[in-house]
C-alpha positions in Angstrom: -40.1 -50.4 9.4 -39.8 -54.2 10.5 -37.5 -53.5 13.4 -39.4 -50.7 14.9 -42.3 -52.7 14.7 -41.1 -56.1 16.2 -41.3 -54.6 19.8 -45.0 -54.5 19.1 -45.3 -58.0 17.3 -43.8 -59.5 20.6 -46.7 -58.8 22.6 -49.1 -61.4 23.9 -53.1 -61.7 23.2 -56.2 -61.4 25.3 -55.4 -57.8 26.9 -51.6 -57.5 25.4 -53.6 -58.6 22.1 -55.7 -55.6 22.6 -52.7 -53.2 23.6 -50.9 -54.7 20.2 -53.7 -54.1 17.9 -53.9 -50.2 19.8 -50.2 -49.4 19.7 -50.1 -51.2 15.8 -52.8 -48.5 14.8 -51.3 -45.7 16.3 -47.9 -46.4 14.6 -49.8 -46.6 11.7 -51.7 -43.8 11.7 -48.6 -41.6 12.5 -46.2 -43.3 9.4 -48.9 -43.0 7.2 -49.6 -38.9 8.5 -45.9 -38.5 7.7 -43.6 -35.4 8.6 -45.5 -32.5 9.7 -45.4 -29.3 7.4 -43.2 -26.7 8.0 -44.6 -23.2 9.1 -44.5 -20.4 6.6 -41.5 -17.9 7.6 -43.5 -14.7 9.0 -41.8 -11.7 8.3 -42.9 -7.9 9.4 -42.2 -4.9 7.2 -41.7 -2.0 9.4 -41.7 0.5 7.8 -43.2 4.2 6.6 -45.7 4.6 3.1 -42.8 3.4 1.1 -43.5 0.1 2.9 -47.4 0.4 3.5 -47.9 1.1 -0.5 -49.2 4.3 -0.2 -51.2 5.3 -3.6 -51.7 1.9 -4.6 -53.9 -0.9 -5.2 -53.2 -3.3 -2.2 -51.7 -5.9 -5.0 -49.4 -3.5 -5.9 -47.7 -2.7 -3.1 -43.9 -3.2 -1.7 -45.5 -6.2 0.5 -47.9 -8.0 -1.8 -44.9 -7.6 -4.8 -42.1 -8.6 -2.5 -44.1 -11.5 -1.1 -44.6 -12.6 -4.5 -41.1 -12.1 -5.3 -40.0 -15.0 -3.0 -42.7 -17.4 -3.2 -42.2 -17.5 -7.2 -38.5 -18.3 -6.0 -39.7 -21.4 -3.8 -39.8 -19.3 0.0 -42.9 -20.3 1.7 -43.2 -16.8 3.3 -45.8 -14.8 4.8 -44.9 -10.9 4.9 -46.9 -8.8 6.8 -47.6 -5.0 6.6 -46.5 -3.2 9.4 -46.5 0.1 7.4 -47.7 3.3 8.0 -48.2 6.5 6.5 -46.3 9.3 7.4 -44.4 7.4 10.2 -40.9 8.6 11.4 -38.3 6.4 13.6 -39.5 7.6 16.7 -43.5 6.1 15.8 -41.2 2.5 14.6 -40.2 2.5 17.6 -43.3 3.5 19.7 -45.0 0.3 18.1 -42.1 -2.2 17.6 -43.5 -4.3 20.2 -46.8 -4.9 18.9 -45.3 -5.6 16.1 -42.9 -8.3 16.9 -45.7 -10.6 17.8 -44.7 -14.2 18.9 -45.1 -16.0 14.9 -42.8 -13.3 13.4 -39.7 -14.9 12.5 -37.6 -11.5 11.0 -38.1 -8.0 10.6 -37.4 -5.8 7.5 -36.6 -2.0 9.1 -37.3 0.9 6.5 -37.5 4.0 8.1 -36.0 7.3 8.0 -37.9 9.4 4.9 -40.0 10.9 7.4 -37.4 12.2 9.6 -35.6 13.5 6.1 -39.1 15.6 5.1 -38.8 17.1 8.9 -34.9 17.7 8.9 -35.2 15.5 12.1 -31.6 16.1 13.6 -29.8 12.4 12.7 -28.6 11.7 16.5 -32.2 11.4 17.2 -33.4 9.0 14.0 -30.1 7.0 15.1 -31.0 6.8 18.7 -35.3 5.5 17.7 -33.5 2.8 15.0 -31.0 1.6 17.6 -34.1 1.0 19.6 -35.6 -1.1 17.0 -32.9 -3.0 16.6 -32.4 -3.7 20.4 -35.9 -5.0 20.7 -35.8 -7.6 17.8 -32.2 -8.8 19.3 -34.0 -9.3 22.6 -36.8 -11.4 20.2 -34.5 -13.5 18.9 -35.7 -11.8 15.4 -33.4 -11.2 12.2 -33.7 -8.2 10.8 -32.8 -6.4 7.2 -32.4 -2.9 7.9 -33.2 -0.5 4.9 -31.4 2.9 4.7 -31.7 5.9 2.5 -29.7 8.6 1.5 -30.0 12.4 2.5 -29.9 15.1 -0.2 -27.0 17.7 -0.2 -29.2 20.3 0.6 -29.3 19.7 4.5 -25.6 20.1 3.9 -23.2 17.6 4.3 -22.5 17.1 8.0 -26.6 16.2 8.1 -25.5 14.1 5.2 -23.0 12.3 6.7 -24.5 11.8 9.9 -27.8 10.4 8.6 -26.8 8.2 5.9 -23.9 6.5 8.3 -26.4 5.6 11.0 -27.7 2.6 8.5 -24.1 1.0 8.1 -23.0 1.7 11.7 -26.4 0.2 13.0 -26.7 -2.9 11.2 -22.7 -3.6 11.9 -23.0 -3.0 15.9 -26.6 -5.2 15.7 -25.2 -7.8 13.1 -28.1 -7.3 10.8 -28.6 -7.5 6.9 -28.3 -4.2 5.2 -29.4 -2.7 2.3 -27.7 1.0 1.0 -31.4 2.5 0.2 -34.8 1.5 -0.5 -34.7 3.8 -3.9 -31.8 2.5 -4.9 -33.4 -0.1 -7.6 -35.2 3.5 -9.1 -31.7 6.0 -9.3 -28.7 3.0 -9.8 -28.2 3.6 -13.1 -30.9 5.4 -14.3 -31.5 8.6 -15.1 -33.0 10.7 -12.5 -35.1 12.5 -14.3 -36.4 9.3 -16.2 -37.0 7.6 -13.0 -39.4 10.8 -11.6 -41.5 10.0 -14.6 -41.5 6.8 -15.2 -41.5 5.1 -12.2 -42.6 7.8 -9.5 -46.2 8.9 -8.9 -47.7 12.4 -9.3 -46.1 13.9 -6.1 -42.9 12.7 -6.9 -42.2 11.1 -3.6 -43.9 7.7 -3.8 -43.3 4.8 -6.9 -45.6 3.9 -8.8 -46.1 -0.2 -9.3 -43.9 -0.5 -11.8 -41.3 1.7 -9.8 -42.0 -0.8 -6.6 -40.9 -4.2 -9.2 -37.7 -2.4 -9.4 -37.4 -1.6 -5.8 -38.1 -5.1 -5.0 -36.3 -6.4 -7.8 -33.1 -5.0 -5.9 -33.9 -5.9 -2.4 -35.3 -9.2 -2.8 -31.6 -11.2 -3.2 -31.5 -9.5 0.4 -35.0 -10.8 1.5 -34.0 -14.3 0.5 -30.8 -13.8 2.7 -33.3 -12.7 5.4 -35.3 -15.7 4.6 -32.5 -18.3 5.0 -31.4 -16.4 8.3 -34.6 -16.8 10.0 -35.1 -20.6 8.6 -31.2 -21.5 10.2 -32.0 -20.4 13.6 -36.0 -21.6 13.3 -33.1 -25.5 12.5 
């Protein structure tokens, strides 16, 4: 500190003295203020009803629970809920530009469930997701792409095409990737138990306990996303 102050102390009296006092006061104010606090990492969660938190109190939805999970582990984050119930990959593509606002550092993309429900051709879903990831790349935003797995009743060709689009696109754009949004509910758990104990009565959307299981599984991927975003920001 003394080495930095010495040039200021060498100034004379009179006008120089007044300048010296003003300079010292300004320097002291900066020193006392300390370092500027870092801004939180802002993540946009672009998705459908699973992201939006359909049928749940706001605090029990995916976004608030994931944000709380990350904050409990020391990450200063804000997650913006860009989930829209009923949205398809086409809907996500149509609104990705206004989702990627200037404060957004990273994005979670979790779309495709409604494409499955409507039996939309996988090549169309792939093209939409490709467009979303291309926009994120252009904006310099890190992405976690979360997939889904098609049921077998669509036929093996449909299932192969749908399931493969997520890892293929993650590799193309160098994004983080998690195999299935619902992995925390079905991996290593009897499917009947999962449906009865962790799902809402519609059998499609998780209840609060189910969301907690999902967050426990996807949380580490979100941590990696935060680290990537912070590294880019640094």
